[in-house]
Each structure stands twice: as structure tokens, then as C-alpha cells.
C-alpha positions, 0 to 999 in steps of 0.5 A: 486436510491440506488447510489443517496443515497450512493452519498449524503452520501459520499458528507455528509461525506467530512468534516469528511474525511478532519478532519480525514485527518488532524489528521493523517497528524500530524502523518504522513505528507504526508496526508497533501500533496495536500488535494484539489486533494481528492475533485477534485481540482488541481493546475497543469495543466494535458495532455489527454491521460495517462494510469491511474493506481491506487494503494491505498497504499504500497503493491499495488503499489510495485505490480503495479511497476511490471505491470508498468514496463512490460508496459513501456517495451511494449510502451516506450513512456508510460505516466502514472497517479498514483493515491493513497489513502495512503501517504505510497503509494504515497511515494513509487509511486514517485519512479515510476515516469519519466518525463511526469507522473503524480501523484495524490490522487484518488478523493473521491467518489462523482459524483462532484470529480470523475467528476472533476478528469475525466475532468482534467486528461482525461485518456485513460484507468484506471487500478484499482489494487487489490481491489479498486472498487468504485461505482461512479468512475466505473459508471462515467468512463462507462458513458464516454468510459473510459475502467476500469480494475481490475488488481491482483484482489482479494476478500476475503470471508468476503468482498464478504459477504459484496458486497452481502450485498450492491448488489444494489450498488456493483454488478453494479459497479463490472459488469460494470468493463471492465476486471477483472484479478484475482489472484487465482481461489478463487478470481475469484469465488468470483469476478463472484459472484459480477457479475464481468467478470473475463477475466483470473486468473494470479497470484499475481503480487507481485511474480514477484517483484525483491528485490533491489539488492543493499539493499540486498547486503548492508544488508548482508555485515552488518550482516556479520560483526556483532557479533550476529544474527539479529531477525527482527520483520517485519512490526509490528502492534500496541500492537505486539511490546509490547508482543515482548519486554515483552517476551525479557525482561522476558528471560533475554538474550537481549545480545544473539540476535540484535533485529531489529524492523520495524513497519508497519506504519511509523506514530508510529515510534516514538511511537515504539522507546518510547516503546523500551526505556521505557521497559528498552532497548538501542535504534538505529534508522535506520535514525541515521546510518552512515556507519554502524549500531550503537551498541544497544540492539534494532535497529529500522527500521524507514525508507521507501523503505528498506525492502530489506536491512532489510532482507538481515541484518536479520538471521531470521524474524518474520512477523507482523500481526500474534502475534495478531488477524490481519490476518498476513502480506504477506509473499512474500517479505520475501521469495524473500529476 
């Protein structure tokens, strides 16, 4: 009964989702790509039997790349269906594609969209990365005999409390998963409280990711020819750049350091560029560089998939999400570089 009510709410929310995608797409055109896939409508045919791997956003897709590389080594002819929820995740996922693979948005969690998704792709198994447990998706996979597992699984205290508050809906979903592999013992404990059958604790796959060697080398080469130390503000979030720029302006010694700002969300590149110039600083954007960075008070990292380049270029990195109450960004990639 509770899932029927949930399904009704999800069905009623579809027009609002379309409106939200249209708004997001104005700043980030990737959200306008293949919108109908989110509602179970597909333009291209698909062959059954693929391994379905869902990575909602950029971080999950990078973790999925580690898992996918290991799976391809074990099964060289593996055909993969990659699904995502964000434009950055989908863009990163395109780099993982091989001939015979397919890519799609994860369907909105209504019975109809999920049914059409499973009818169209007919995967042999599904792997959800980290947190993506949707009640209708899990229920229909179980009814069809499609094993659905949660890999690199994590669950915060806050998410646990939300799941327990909605236990008639969430607990059957977690309990129906064929396997759950947690990142930490604490994650495993919290996941078991939701009814999940935790099969093992294997750490965070992101620790196994290898930074792009060519990007690191290019960044270090540029750093070696620079005349001053480079300080990067990595994965900065809304409100944080203004705080940093005001602090730099107040100190009055901008020339002592080469500042590099790399916003977390690509839809904010233009916004941050305008913010830098509004504070009176000269600006050079990565998208305009040729053989080397151009001279300016502040460099803007306005590209995707080049974090190893930016870390290689930098002497010091400040991690975003840390100067406002946003929880902080993950340190793993910075440490690896």
C-alpha cells in the first residue's frame, strides 16, 4: 500500500521533473540530452544480456570506472549498460564506453518507466553504486529475477534516519537487494539496520583509482616553468569563491601567488568567471589555453575530466565544501595526485 502511494506521488511529480530538467539544461545542456529516457522512452534498440552499472554522478562514475576495469579484465567481451542521473556523470561515463556498450539515464522511479526500462534493455544483472536504492526499481528487478546489488555502498547517519523514518518503503527495498558490499564497518552497521544483507566490507573503490599520468605530467611541466607558487581552490561551491576572492583582495598581495579556481559544478563556470572579474582580478580560463596557461591573477579551471592536470599544476590545494557548512569534498583524488 505504501509503495502504491509512493508511486502515485512519483507519477504526479513528473511534470515538475521535466520543468527542473529544462531549467538545469539552460546552464548545463547535458540535462537536455535524451530527456525521454528518464521516462522509459528509447530511440535506439538494445540487445539483452548486458551488465547494467548505475553511477548517478561524477564521483560514483569514477568509482565505477575502477570496478568496470576489473570486470572487463575478468570477462573481456563484457557488454555494459551505463546509467546516470546527472550530466557530469553521463559525460564522464562516455569515456568508459566501448563498442557494444550502451548508455542511458536511469528511469524516474515510477512503475511504468521502470517497466519500460527493464523491457527495453533486459539486463542480466544490475550494479548500483554507493547509495542509489529506489523502491520501484528494486521491486521490479526482484520480480523479474534480475539480481540487483549495491557496490561501494555507503550510508550516513542522516540517511539512515531518513530511511528508518520511511521504513515501510525503504526496508523492503534494501532487503530485496541480492548483495551489498559496504565501504566501512560503520556503513555496514547502518545498512544492516535498514534490512540490507551486507555481504562484505571492502573499502572505498576510489582509493584504487589511478590519476591520469599524462595529465599529471603536463600539469607538473607547467608548474616547473611558472614563476610563482600555484594555489588551487578545488571543487569550490557556491558562496565559497566570493569569500576567497574577498580575502585575497583584503590582503592586497595577489601577485605573490598564482590562484587557480576549479568550481565543483560546470554550470557555474561563467558565474565564477564573472565573480572573479567583479572583484577586480584579471582572469584566464583553461578553455582558452594553448600550449601553456596564460598570465592572469586568477586561472579558472573550466573543463571536465582534468582534475589530475590541475592537481599536477598546483603546489597547494584547498578543498571546496570546507569553507561553508557543506560537508567538504572527498580528499582521495587530491591525495592520489
